[in-house]
Backbone bond lengths (Angstrom), bond angles and torsions (degrees), N, CA, C in turn:
res aa  C-N    CA-C-N  psi(-1)  N-CA   C-N-CA  omega(-1)  CA-C   N-CA-C  phi
1 M - - - 1.469 - - 1.508 109.63 -
2 I 1.305 115.94 136.00 1.455 122.75 178.02 1.525 107.93 -125.69
3 R 1.323 116.32 127.62 1.463 120.56 -178.63 1.524 109.80 -130.63
4 K 1.317 115.24 149.14 1.458 121.58 170.12 1.520 107.58 -105.88
5 K 1.316 115.22 120.41 1.453 120.43 178.69 1.523 105.94 -135.39
6 D 1.325 117.53 -111.51 1.462 120.67 166.31 1.522 105.59 -93.62
7 G 1.322 116.48 93.19 1.445 121.13 -168.22 1.517 109.98 88.79
8 I 1.325 116.55 -172.14 1.460 122.96 179.14 1.528 108.19 -104.27
9 H 1.332 115.38 129.64 1.467 121.28 -179.76 1.521 108.75 -110.93
10 I 1.321 116.40 126.35 1.457 121.72 177.57 1.520 108.78 -119.54
11 Y 1.331 115.44 126.18 1.460 121.60 179.94 1.520 107.99 -110.35
12 R 1.320 115.87 107.59 1.469 121.06 174.60 1.530 106.39 -121.00
13 D 1.306 118.79 -114.41 1.462 119.39 173.93 1.527 111.00 -72.51
14 S 1.341 115.77 -23.98 1.451 120.54 176.80 1.526 108.22 -146.37
15 H 1.327 116.91 179.74 1.451 123.34 -175.78 1.534 109.28 -93.25
16 L 1.322 116.10 114.50 1.460 122.19 179.46 1.525 109.03 -110.02
17 V 1.329 117.41 127.25 1.460 122.79 178.75 1.525 108.47 -113.44
18 L 1.336 116.02 128.91 1.459 121.88 -175.89 1.524 110.31 -118.35
19 D 1.319 116.13 128.08 1.462 123.88 173.62 1.520 113.24 53.78
20 S 1.314 116.07 50.58 1.456 121.30 176.43 1.521 110.12 -105.92
21 R 1.328 115.97 142.86 1.461 119.72 177.24 1.526 112.25 -83.10
22 S 1.344 117.09 -21.62 1.461 118.29 -175.56 1.525 114.63 -139.90
23 S 1.338 118.93 -28.37 1.464 120.63 -176.87 1.525 111.09 -71.08
24 K 1.319 115.07 149.31 1.460 121.16 178.50 1.530 109.94 -125.77
25 G 1.317 116.09 137.59 1.450 121.25 172.53 1.511 109.48 -120.35
26 K 1.325 116.60 -173.00 1.459 118.60 174.76 1.522 109.68 -64.34
27 T 1.344 115.94 -36.02 1.458 121.94 174.71 1.523 108.15 -127.21
28 N 1.340 116.37 137.74 1.461 121.36 -177.98 1.522 109.44 -125.09
29 F 1.326 115.78 131.27 1.461 122.34 -176.97 1.522 109.20 -119.10
30 V 1.339 115.94 136.34 1.464 121.98 175.81 1.521 107.89 -123.12
31 S 1.325 116.46 119.94 1.463 119.95 -174.65 1.524 112.26 -76.77
32 H 1.345 117.75 -35.09 1.462 120.42 -179.20 1.521 109.52 -165.30
33 A 1.312 116.63 177.70 1.466 120.88 -167.65 1.517 114.61 -100.98
34 H 1.331 119.61 20.99 1.456 120.09 169.72 1.524 109.49 -71.85
35 S 1.325 116.29 148.21 1.460 120.50 -168.68 1.525 113.45 -62.49
36 D 1.342 118.34 -31.44 1.461 119.46 -177.34 1.525 112.68 -78.63
37 H 1.317 117.55 -1.05 1.467 121.50 177.99 1.523 112.20 -120.06
38 S 1.316 117.64 4.71 1.469 120.26 -166.06 1.519 112.30 -112.32
39 P 1.338 117.06 137.84 1.470 120.54 176.81 1.519 110.91 -69.74
40 R 1.331 115.25 149.46 1.453 120.32 -179.33 1.530 112.44 -96.34
41 K 1.330 115.79 -2.89 1.457 119.99 177.64 1.513 109.37 -121.42
42 G 1.328 115.70 159.53 1.448 121.08 -178.77 1.516 112.24 -78.60
43 G 1.314 115.29 -171.41 1.451 120.91 179.18 1.510 111.61 122.12
44 E 1.313 115.53 -178.02 1.451 120.82 -178.82 1.530 110.62 -84.04
45 V 1.318 116.15 131.48 1.456 121.92 174.98 1.519 108.34 -137.43
46 V 1.303 116.48 154.52 1.457 121.33 173.01 1.521 107.03 -86.35
47 C 1.312 116.41 115.14 1.460 121.96 179.44 1.525 107.78 -164.63
48 S 1.316 116.42 171.09 1.462 119.62 175.86 1.526 109.83 -72.36
49 N 1.320 116.13 158.52 1.466 120.32 178.43 1.521 111.41 -61.37
50 L 1.345 117.19 -39.07 1.461 119.80 -179.39 1.520 111.01 -67.14
51 T 1.327 117.64 -40.59 1.465 119.68 176.23 1.520 110.95 -58.93
52 A 1.326 117.07 -41.65 1.463 120.34 178.34 1.525 111.13 -62.38
53 E 1.323 117.14 -43.42 1.467 120.79 178.93 1.527 111.01 -60.66
54 I 1.325 116.68 -44.64 1.465 120.10 -179.04 1.522 110.81 -67.03
55 L 1.329 117.63 -42.18 1.462 121.00 178.60 1.526 111.33 -58.75
56 R 1.317 116.76 -43.12 1.468 119.82 179.87 1.520 110.82 -62.10
57 K 1.328 116.39 -39.54 1.461 120.46 -178.32 1.524 111.79 -73.74
58 R 1.322 117.11 -43.98 1.468 120.59 -175.21 1.523 112.52 -70.79
59 F 1.334 116.56 -41.97 1.458 119.97 -169.36 1.527 113.77 -118.06
60 N 1.333 116.86 5.35 1.466 121.82 176.97 1.528 111.23 52.71
61 T 1.326 115.62 45.63 1.461 121.11 178.50 1.528 109.86 -114.33
62 D 1.317 114.85 151.34 1.469 120.63 -179.01 1.523 109.63 -89.10
63 I 1.325 116.07 68.14 1.458 121.79 179.26 1.527 109.40 -81.43
64 Q 1.319 115.89 132.81 1.462 120.99 177.72 1.530 109.22 -124.33
65 P 1.349 117.88 121.75 1.470 119.44 178.70 1.515 111.20 -69.38
66 A 1.334 115.56 131.84 1.464 120.86 -177.78 1.518 110.35 -116.85
67 D 1.310 116.21 149.60 1.466 121.34 174.90 1.528 109.41 -87.39
68 Q 1.310 116.28 140.54 1.457 122.36 174.58 1.517 106.85 -137.53
69 P 1.334 118.38 109.57 1.472 121.02 -172.06 1.522 114.46 -56.44
70 N 1.330 117.71 -28.63 1.465 119.14 -176.48 1.526 113.15 -88.97
71 I 1.348 117.85 2.24 1.463 121.53 179.72 1.526 109.23 -118.94
72 Q 1.310 115.63 116.82 1.464 121.72 176.53 1.518 109.35 -98.78
73 L 1.331 117.20 123.77 1.457 121.11 177.97 1.524 109.94 -85.06
74 L 1.344 115.57 133.63 1.458 122.95 178.21 1.525 108.17 -126.04
75 E 1.321 118.05 134.35 1.463 120.15 179.59 1.528 109.41 -62.53
76 S 1.328 116.17 124.12 1.465 120.38 -172.41 1.527 113.67 -92.69
77 G 1.349 118.10 -7.05 1.452 120.34 176.52 1.517 115.21 72.28
78 H 1.340 118.29 15.06 1.466 121.88 -178.93 1.529 110.77 -86.10
79 I 1.323 116.62 -62.69 1.460 123.45 172.06 1.518 107.35 -139.40
80 L 1.329 116.91 173.01 1.455 119.97 176.00 1.529 110.05 -58.89
81 G 1.314 115.90 132.56 1.461 121.03 179.80 1.509 114.91 87.23
82 S 1.327 118.39 -10.32 1.464 119.77 -176.28 1.524 111.11 -72.54
83 S 1.336 115.36 145.94 1.465 121.09 -175.70 1.522 111.44 -136.45
84 A 1.321 114.59 142.77 1.455 121.69 160.93 1.529 107.26 -91.53
85 A 1.336 116.46 165.13 1.461 120.19 -178.40 1.522 110.00 -127.72
86 L 1.338 116.05 125.89 1.465 121.76 171.77 1.524 106.88 -102.04
87 I 1.329 115.58 113.59 1.468 122.22 -170.87 1.521 109.51 -102.49
88 D 1.324 116.25 122.62 1.469 122.60 -179.84 1.523 112.23 55.18
89 G 1.320 117.24 23.12 1.455 121.07 -178.89 1.514 113.70 66.71
90 E 1.343 117.83 10.49 1.456 121.44 -172.88 1.522 114.40 -124.99
91 V 1.327 117.43 -37.79 1.467 121.88 -176.10 1.530 108.62 -110.39
92 L 1.328 116.85 122.74 1.458 121.85 177.59 1.519 109.19 -105.26
93 Y 1.321 116.14 120.29 1.465 123.17 174.25 1.520 107.40 -108.39
94 T 1.332 117.04 117.34 1.466 119.15 -173.03 1.520 113.45 -79.03
95 G 1.357 118.35 -26.84 1.452 118.18 -163.68 1.514 108.15 59.96
96 D 1.329 117.71 -164.96 1.465 119.80 172.18 1.520 107.81 -68.48
97 V 1.329 116.21 136.33 1.459 118.55 -166.39 1.522 111.64 -145.09
98 S 1.332 115.52 146.47 1.464 121.70 172.12 1.520 108.68 -142.85
99 T 1.332 115.77 129.47 1.458 120.36 179.45 1.524 112.46 -92.54
100 R 1.329 117.72 -5.24 1.467 119.54 -178.92 1.527 110.99 -92.99
101 N 1.327 117.34 143.65 1.459 121.67 173.74 1.522 108.23 -74.30
102 R 1.340 116.10 138.33 1.464 120.94 -178.86 1.519 109.16 -141.51
103 A 1.342 115.12 128.60 1.470 120.46 178.40 1.527 109.30 49.02
104 Y 1.332 118.06 -112.06 1.464 122.67 -176.97 1.530 112.99 -98.15
105 L 1.333 118.16 0.36 1.463 120.95 -170.26 1.526 111.60 -110.12
106 D 1.335 116.25 131.28 1.463 121.40 176.61 1.518 110.41 -82.03
107 G 1.338 116.11 148.44 1.444 121.52 179.10 1.524 113.05 -77.48
108 F 1.324 115.41 168.38 1.460 123.58 179.73 1.524 111.19 -69.58
109 K 1.321 115.23 139.36 1.467 121.68 175.90 1.532 108.31 -108.12
110 P 1.339 118.23 106.17 1.471 120.64 -175.99 1.523 112.66 -62.47
111 V 1.329 115.37 151.46 1.461 122.73 175.12 1.528 108.21 -125.72
112 K 1.305 117.16 160.29 1.459 122.21 179.51 1.532 110.47 -69.92
113 A 1.327 115.86 144.35 1.462 120.80 176.19 1.524 109.05 -158.19
114 E 1.329 116.13 155.07 1.460 120.72 179.22 1.523 112.04 -77.09
115 E 1.340 116.13 -34.20 1.458 120.98 178.76 1.523 108.53 -131.42
116 L 1.330 115.65 143.66 1.461 121.61 -176.99 1.518 109.24 -128.48
117 V 1.339 115.97 125.89 1.466 122.55 171.74 1.520 106.39 -109.20
118 I 1.338 116.73 112.19 1.453 120.57 -169.08 1.521 111.81 -128.07
119 E 1.316 116.59 134.45 1.464 120.01 172.17 1.519 108.98 -68.77
120 S 1.335 116.07 145.19 1.463 120.66 -175.42 1.524 111.11 -130.22
121 T 1.329 116.17 41.63 1.461 121.68 -176.88 1.520 111.93 -49.28
122 Y 1.315 117.77 -48.21 1.466 121.81 -178.03 1.533 110.42 -111.92
123 G 1.323 115.42 51.61 1.453 120.83 -171.03 1.515 116.75 -87.21
124 I 1.335 118.51 30.07 1.464 121.59 172.00 1.531 108.44 -132.32
125 P 1.339 118.18 152.86 1.472 121.13 -174.21 1.524 115.03 -59.07
126 A 1.327 117.97 -24.24 1.467 119.83 179.94 1.522 111.95 -59.63
127 Y 1.326 116.28 -26.45 1.465 120.27 -179.02 1.523 109.86 -98.68
128 T 1.319 113.34 73.49 1.461 122.82 174.63 1.518 107.26 -117.49
129 F 1.325 116.94 121.28 1.460 121.56 -172.72 1.520 111.59 -93.38
130 P 1.334 116.77 154.62 1.476 119.52 170.34 1.523 110.66 -63.15
131 E 1.318 116.50 170.35 1.463 120.56 175.55 1.531 109.35 -58.58
132 Q 1.327 116.56 142.97 1.456 120.55 -175.82 1.524 112.23 -61.50
133 I 1.323 117.19 -39.59 1.461 119.63 -179.68 1.522 110.67 -62.39
134 Q 1.327 116.68 -32.84 1.457 121.21 177.69 1.523 111.08 -70.21
135 I 1.343 116.91 -42.98 1.463 120.50 178.49 1.523 110.67 -61.14
136 E 1.322 116.63 -46.21 1.459 119.96 -177.35 1.529 111.75 -66.14
137 K 1.316 117.22 -36.25 1.470 119.95 176.66 1.521 110.54 -66.52
138 Q 1.322 117.60 -40.04 1.459 120.70 178.93 1.525 111.18 -63.09
139 I 1.331 116.16 -39.42 1.466 119.99 177.40 1.519 110.43 -62.61
140 Q 1.310 116.60 -48.80 1.458 119.89 -177.84 1.527 111.92 -66.69
141 D 1.322 117.09 -38.16 1.468 120.07 177.40 1.522 110.54 -63.32
142 W 1.332 116.66 -41.32 1.466 119.94 -179.53 1.529 110.94 -65.55
143 I 1.314 117.10 -40.21 1.468 120.87 177.30 1.523 110.31 -60.56
144 E 1.322 116.54 -45.28 1.463 120.31 -178.54 1.523 111.95 -67.55
145 D 1.333 117.44 -32.66 1.466 121.16 -174.59 1.524 113.48 -90.36
146 T 1.333 118.16 -10.11 1.459 121.78 -174.84 1.526 109.76 -103.18
147 S 1.309 116.38 114.63 1.470 121.47 -179.13 1.521 110.53 -87.36
148 G 1.323 116.12 170.42 1.453 121.17 178.66 1.515 112.38 80.90
149 T 1.324 115.42 -159.59 1.463 121.69 -177.62 1.523 109.91 -89.36
150 V 1.312 115.18 132.84 1.466 121.89 -178.23 1.523 109.07 -124.17
151 F 1.330 116.31 129.74 1.467 121.73 173.13 1.524 108.06 -106.28
152 L 1.328 116.16 128.31 1.456 122.20 179.56 1.527 107.92 -113.57
153 F 1.332 116.37 121.52 1.458 121.49 -173.19 1.530 110.57 -103.77
154 A 1.334 116.10 122.63 1.458 121.56 -177.40 1.522 108.83 -156.85
155 Y 1.354 117.18 156.63 1.452 120.80 177.10 1.522 109.81 -54.55
156 S 1.332 115.92 137.74 1.467 120.03 -174.58 1.519 112.73 -63.76
157 L 1.327 117.05 -27.74 1.468 121.40 177.95 1.522 109.67 -113.78
158 G 1.311 116.27 117.76 1.467 120.81 175.58 1.509 112.45 107.26
159 K 1.324 116.41 -77.67 1.457 118.73 -175.77 1.529 111.91 -71.45
160 A 1.322 117.30 -36.99 1.470 119.70 179.92 1.523 111.12 -58.94
161 Q 1.326 116.96 -39.11 1.465 119.80 -179.93 1.535 110.99 -70.14
162 K 1.311 117.54 -38.49 1.469 119.84 178.41 1.526 110.83 -65.23
163 I 1.328 116.25 -41.52 1.466 119.58 178.79 1.526 110.24 -64.24
164 Q 1.328 117.52 -41.88 1.462 119.86 176.23 1.526 110.88 -59.11
165 Y 1.309 116.30 -44.13 1.459 121.94 -179.71 1.527 110.37 -56.48
166 L 1.326 117.01 -45.92 1.469 121.08 -179.38 1.522 111.20 -68.93
167 V 1.322 116.35 -41.67 1.468 120.75 -178.09 1.518 110.91 -65.64
168 E 1.326 116.79 -41.84 1.459 119.78 -176.67 1.522 112.75 -65.37
169 E 1.331 117.37 -21.45 1.464 120.23 177.42 1.528 112.63 -70.05
170 V 1.342 117.02 -23.27 1.472 119.02 -173.32 1.522 114.17 -125.73
171 A 1.319 118.20 -15.71 1.470 120.34 -171.66 1.521 111.89 -97.57
172 E 1.331 115.66 134.94 1.462 121.47 173.37 1.522 111.76 -103.28
173 R 1.319 116.52 -11.98 1.463 120.95 179.19 1.534 110.66 -68.83
174 P 1.331 117.20 160.72 1.470 119.88 173.77 1.528 110.73 -59.74
175 I 1.326 116.56 144.48 1.461 122.34 177.39 1.526 108.10 -120.49
176 Y 1.324 115.27 126.07 1.456 121.86 177.44 1.524 109.04 -122.12
177 A 1.338 116.20 165.91 1.458 120.39 179.04 1.518 109.98 -150.80
178 H 1.317 114.43 154.64 1.462 121.80 174.01 1.524 109.60 -62.90
179 S 1.327 117.24 153.27 1.471 121.42 -176.71 1.527 112.48 -59.14
180 A 1.345 117.99 -32.57 1.469 120.36 178.44 1.520 111.21 -65.12
181 V 1.324 116.74 -35.72 1.464 121.36 176.94 1.526 109.94 -71.98
182 I 1.323 116.51 -43.47 1.464 120.65 178.85 1.528 111.12 -58.85
183 E 1.332 116.89 -40.81 1.461 120.59 179.77 1.525 111.05 -60.99
184 M 1.341 116.83 -42.56 1.462 120.16 178.79 1.529 110.92 -71.45
185 N 1.329 117.16 -36.90 1.466 119.90 174.38 1.522 110.81 -54.97
186 N 1.333 115.89 -44.76 1.463 120.56 -176.01 1.521 111.95 -63.31
187 V 1.339 117.06 -42.07 1.467 120.47 179.14 1.519 110.33 -63.64
188 I 1.323 116.08 -45.08 1.467 120.65 -177.25 1.530 110.68 -67.33
189 E 1.322 116.92 -40.40 1.461 119.82 177.61 1.528 111.45 -62.82
190 E 1.320 116.68 -35.37 1.466 121.23 -177.93 1.524 111.61 -68.47
191 H 1.345 117.02 -30.35 1.457 120.05 -171.02 1.530 114.09 -116.81
192 T 1.335 117.79 5.90 1.464 121.08 176.62 1.529 108.47 -138.67
193 D 1.313 116.48 -178.07 1.467 121.55 176.94 1.522 112.31 -89.45
194 L 1.320 118.00 1.70 1.462 121.51 -178.63 1.524 110.85 -77.90
195 S 1.333 114.83 151.02 1.463 120.15 171.83 1.528 108.23 -144.46
196 F 1.330 115.98 150.38 1.461 121.84 -177.60 1.525 108.60 -130.55
197 R 1.323 116.26 144.57 1.463 119.04 -176.79 1.522 113.85 -99.83
198 A 1.334 117.88 6.81 1.462 120.25 178.90 1.527 110.84 -66.54
199 E 1.329 115.68 139.88 1.453 122.77 173.44 1.522 109.57 -108.63
200 D 1.334 116.37 158.75 1.463 120.67 -179.98 1.529 109.94 -60.40
201 M 1.336 116.22 132.90 1.460 122.19 -175.54 1.522 113.32 -74.76
202 E 1.334 117.14 -16.16 1.456 120.40 -174.68 1.531 111.37 -62.11
203 N 1.338 115.46 131.01 1.472 123.42 177.39 1.522 113.45 61.36
204 Q 1.325 117.32 27.14 1.461 121.69 178.08 1.532 110.51 -103.83
205 D 1.334 115.13 152.32 1.456 120.22 168.81 1.527 106.86 -80.76
206 L 1.317 116.92 112.28 1.462 121.36 -172.76 1.522 112.96 -93.67
207 E 1.303 117.07 9.95 1.468 120.17 179.85 1.528 110.55 -59.91
208 N 1.346 115.74 129.99 1.469 122.86 176.21 1.530 112.20 55.46
209 S 1.324 115.90 43.75 1.460 120.69 -179.79 1.534 110.40 -127.17
210 I 1.316 114.99 172.29 1.465 122.52 174.91 1.519 107.35 -113.37
211 V 1.345 115.83 129.53 1.463 120.31 -173.96 1.528 109.10 -126.76
212 I 1.329 116.79 128.39 1.460 122.66 179.31 1.532 108.14 -98.40
213 V 1.341 115.99 123.18 1.460 121.44 -173.08 1.534 109.38 -129.88
214 P 1.340 118.76 139.19 1.473 119.88 175.15 1.521 111.05 -56.69
215 S 1.322 116.32 138.95 1.455 120.65 -172.59 1.522 113.40 -62.67
216 H 1.339 118.37 -30.40 1.463 119.39 -177.70 1.527 112.67 -70.25
217 L 1.335 117.32 -8.83 1.471 120.82 179.67 1.528 112.56 -97.76
218 S 1.316 118.09 9.59 1.469 120.58 -172.12 1.518 112.88 -60.94
219 R 1.320 117.66 -27.50 1.472 120.36 179.96 1.532 112.63 -117.08
220 S 1.320 117.59 17.79 1.462 120.38 178.82 1.523 110.43 -69.36
221 D 1.329 115.81 156.40 1.473 120.45 -177.18 1.523 111.10 -61.98
222 K 1.329 116.56 -42.31 1.464 119.15 -178.56 1.523 111.18 -62.13
223 I 1.329 116.69 -44.83 1.460 120.14 -179.75 1.523 110.21 -66.17
224 R 1.324 117.89 -38.45 1.471 120.73 177.98 1.533 110.80 -59.78
225 R 1.334 116.21 -41.74 1.467 118.97 179.51 1.531 110.83 -63.93
226 L 1.333 116.77 -41.20 1.468 120.18 178.51 1.526 111.52 -67.52
227 V 1.332 116.19 -38.46 1.469 120.20 177.97 1.521 110.34 -60.06
228 D 1.325 116.42 -43.70 1.471 120.61 179.04 1.530 111.23 -67.75
229 R 1.324 116.16 -42.26 1.470 120.32 -175.87 1.518 112.25 -64.28
230 Y 1.340 116.96 -40.71 1.466 120.82 -173.81 1.530 113.21 -106.69
231 S 1.345 117.54 8.47 1.470 120.96 -177.51 1.534 110.70 50.52
232 V 1.319 114.30 54.84 1.461 122.47 -170.91 1.523 111.94 -73.88
233 K 1.335 115.76 142.03 1.460 122.32 164.78 1.531 107.74 -95.00
234 K 1.340 116.52 130.89 1.464 121.89 -175.88 1.530 110.69 -109.01
235 A 1.328 116.04 133.54 1.467 121.04 176.88 1.525 110.00 -127.01
236 G 1.334 116.14 140.83 1.457 122.11 178.50 1.518 111.07 -119.65
237 F 1.321 116.02 154.01 1.472 121.90 -174.12 1.524 109.28 -133.60
238 S 1.324 116.62 112.45 1.455 120.58 -179.07 1.514 109.77 -169.20
239 G 1.329 115.81 151.54 1.449 119.34 172.50 1.518 112.37 -61.24
240 W 1.346 116.83 -27.06 1.466 119.82 178.49 1.520 111.81 -65.37
241 A 1.325 117.72 -12.55 1.465 121.42 -177.83 1.525 113.21 -69.98
242 V 1.329 118.66 -5.46 1.467 118.52 173.43 1.530 110.42 -68.08
243 K 1.336 117.17 -15.80 1.461 122.45 175.71 1.526 109.27 -106.22
244 N 1.335 117.26 137.57 1.464 121.23 -177.92 1.516 112.91 -62.37
245 S 1.327 117.76 -24.57 1.462 120.24 -178.04 1.521 112.19 -60.77
246 Y 1.337 116.96 -25.27 1.460 119.68 179.42 1.530 110.98 -63.96
247 N 1.329 117.58 -36.20 1.462 121.11 178.34 1.524 110.94 -57.40
248 Y 1.331 115.91 -43.95 1.457 120.04 -175.27 1.518 111.88 -73.50
249 R 1.322 117.29 -34.45 1.466 120.05 -179.36 1.520 111.48 -59.95
250 G 1.303 116.88 -40.23 1.456 119.73 -178.35 1.506 114.26 -99.86
251 G 1.328 117.33 -2.56 1.459 120.40 -176.79 1.513 112.19 63.71
252 Y 1.339 116.61 39.03 1.457 121.37 -173.85 1.536 111.73 -87.06
253 D 1.322 114.90 148.60 1.464 121.00 171.44 1.524 111.23 -84.76
254 K 1.338 116.27 -27.24 1.459 121.27 -178.19 1.525 108.37 -149.41
255 T 1.326 116.80 141.06 1.462 120.43 176.36 1.523 110.39 -132.30
256 F 1.321 114.96 155.13 1.459 121.99 179.89 1.528 108.67 -134.62
257 P 1.347 118.40 135.84 1.468 121.12 178.85 1.529 112.16 -79.12
258 F 1.310 115.24 57.23 1.470 122.24 177.81 1.520 107.17 -90.49
259 S 1.317 117.00 114.94 1.460 120.50 -173.91 1.523 111.73 -128.73
260 D 1.327 114.96 151.10 1.462 122.03 173.30 1.523 111.60 -99.82
261 H 1.329 116.72 15.73 1.453 123.19 175.64 1.525 109.55 -119.69
262 C 1.328 116.10 161.24 1.469 120.90 170.64 1.530 109.96 -65.66
263 D 1.326 116.36 144.82 1.458 118.84 167.25 1.528 108.60 -82.76
264 F 1.328 116.98 -177.23 1.464 120.96 -175.35 1.526 111.88 -57.70
265 N 1.323 116.87 -51.30 1.471 119.54 -177.21 1.522 111.94 -62.69
266 E 1.327 116.50 -36.91 1.465 119.96 179.42 1.524 111.47 -68.83
267 L 1.334 116.82 -35.32 1.466 119.69 174.72 1.523 110.77 -61.73
268 V 1.332 115.56 -45.81 1.467 119.58 179.44 1.532 110.41 -61.18
269 E 1.327 116.72 -45.13 1.463 120.73 -179.90 1.526 111.05 -63.31
270 L 1.336 116.52 -36.08 1.464 120.11 178.48 1.531 110.05 -63.08
271 V 1.335 116.45 -47.81 1.466 120.26 179.47 1.527 110.57 -59.93
272 E 1.324 116.69 -44.44 1.466 120.08 -179.70 1.524 111.28 -62.87
273 S 1.329 117.62 -36.17 1.462 120.45 179.49 1.520 111.82 -68.85
274 V 1.327 116.55 -39.78 1.464 120.65 178.51 1.531 110.43 -71.02
275 D 1.335 116.03 -36.66 1.474 123.06 177.74 1.530 111.81 52.71
276 P 1.334 117.29 56.29 1.467 120.20 -177.01 1.532 112.71 -82.15
277 E 1.321 115.68 163.08 1.459 120.53 172.98 1.520 111.02 -76.89
278 K 1.345 116.47 -31.61 1.461 121.34 178.57 1.529 109.58 -135.75
279 V 1.337 115.80 144.45 1.456 121.72 177.93 1.526 108.71 -125.71
280 Y 1.315 116.46 130.60 1.458 122.83 174.76 1.530 107.85 -114.72
281 T 1.328 117.64 121.58 1.460 121.13 179.45 1.528 109.69 -103.84
282 H 1.335 116.04 151.26 1.464 120.00 176.56 1.520 109.37 -157.03
283 H 1.326 115.41 153.02 1.465 124.96 -177.06 1.532 110.80 73.41
284 G 1.334 113.83 151.23 1.460 119.57 175.11 1.522 112.85 61.39
285 F 1.318 115.70 -132.23 1.462 122.12 -177.37 1.534 110.54 -89.48
286 D 1.330 115.06 58.19 1.462 120.01 -173.18 1.525 112.82 -66.10
287 E 1.326 117.70 -44.66 1.464 120.75 -179.53 1.522 110.77 -65.03
288 A 1.321 116.61 -46.60 1.462 120.78 -177.97 1.522 111.15 -63.84
289 F 1.331 116.70 -40.18 1.454 119.54 -178.50 1.532 111.09 -69.07
290 A 1.322 116.50 -42.44 1.460 119.51 177.38 1.528 110.90 -62.01
291 S 1.327 116.75 -40.35 1.465 120.72 178.48 1.525 110.96 -62.75
292 Y 1.331 116.63 -42.71 1.466 120.35 178.22 1.531 110.70 -61.64
293 L 1.316 116.54 -44.61 1.465 119.70 -179.10 1.530 111.54 -62.03
294 R 1.332 116.29 -37.45 1.466 119.64 179.41 1.537 111.29 -70.02
295 K 1.334 114.86 -52.02 1.467 119.61 -170.08 1.522 113.38 -78.00
296 E 1.332 116.64 -37.69 1.458 120.22 -173.81 1.523 113.70 -98.97
297 K 1.335 117.23 -25.57 1.463 120.17 -174.71 1.523 113.48 -119.12
298 G 1.320 117.61 -7.29 1.453 120.52 175.02 1.520 115.71 76.59
299 F 1.318 117.49 17.39 1.464 119.96 179.23 1.529 110.52 -85.68
300 N 1.309 115.52 151.02 1.460 122.72 173.95 1.532 106.91 -83.70
301 A 1.329 115.87 89.99 1.461 120.64 -169.32 1.520 111.06 -126.56
302 R 1.334 114.65 145.61 1.459 120.33 178.27 1.520 109.85 -155.25
303 A 1.334 115.53 147.30 1.463 120.41 179.14 1.521 110.53 -80.01
304 L 1.318 116.82 136.97 1.465 122.00 172.73 1.521 109.63 -76.46
305 K 1.324 116.16 133.14 1.455 121.19 177.42 1.517 109.93 -121.29
306 N 1.335 116.02 150.39 1.458 120.16 -177.21 1.522 111.87 -54.95
307 N 1.337 115.17 130.21 1.461 124.09 173.56 1.527 114.41 64.69
308 Q 1.316 117.38 14.34 1.458 119.18 173.14 1.526 107.85 -63.75
309 T 1.318 117.80 137.25 1.460 119.29 -168.45 1.517 113.70 -74.68
310 S 1.324 118.77 -41.58 1.444 118.73 -175.75 1.521 111.22 -158.48
311 L 1.305 115.43 139.85 1.461 120.26 175.44 1.509 110.81 -127.11
312 T 1.325 116.61 19.53 1.459 117.82 -178.20 1.520 111.59 -72.02
313 E 1.335 116.98 -19.74 1.455 119.84 175.68 1.530 108.01 -129.65
314 F 1.312 117.15 114.21 1.472 120.67 174.75 1.504 109.36 -160.08
């Protein structure tokens, strides 16, 4: 039995809870350290060592990575430390996933499984991204061609580091970042070979500089005052940027469809590579993606819904 409640619950020989903020099972798995997938209490969880380190730093919790012989961790290509889980060699849970290589991070390599639980954030054809090399070149070209102060808005963990990596390859201007980004930079630098030259933006003269800011602050009062003071150009980075509405939501001057998730075609290719007997979709366009897999690809697919009792037969 597989259920979606607070996280994904799988009942096999025991109760396995995946990516829950509060629910506990006999075994608990955390795919990565973004807040919507992370437990708020300490204890033993199945996760990568880097995910555990980041969780402890971000949320001040006593997370301890545990071994579970029936769960194989696979790099999911979402952010550093992120993992998919192959359970009993039969059920593949992707967590948030990307099969494309980006900046310094390699994409997910699918494996065969009988059942697949897959996130479907961009599970409709409208969300098809350009080639990654093209997106990254466009970002770097825009940085080089845009004078003055530039604010780049991205998630403080994961995307902010990738954007810094790309910017540092071409920019000679000073690079600053919000303290939340700096904190994540420090953890990643401590546990990987990566390094970033951004300094904390607080109390700095930001004239003619590049500043990395968490995306949720794009319309905050403090950022608005800085935008006015320095005549800032604002850029946003998200798969949602394939739609013009994303520009208006963040008040951006420029947007790029740089995503840490699979686009529609990559999701389809992932499912075909795994070639499961059953597919469970969740998040985003879950119903539409499951319908496409059934009607166009012949898969036995269905969207997981909250508190649905059982999907072992459908």
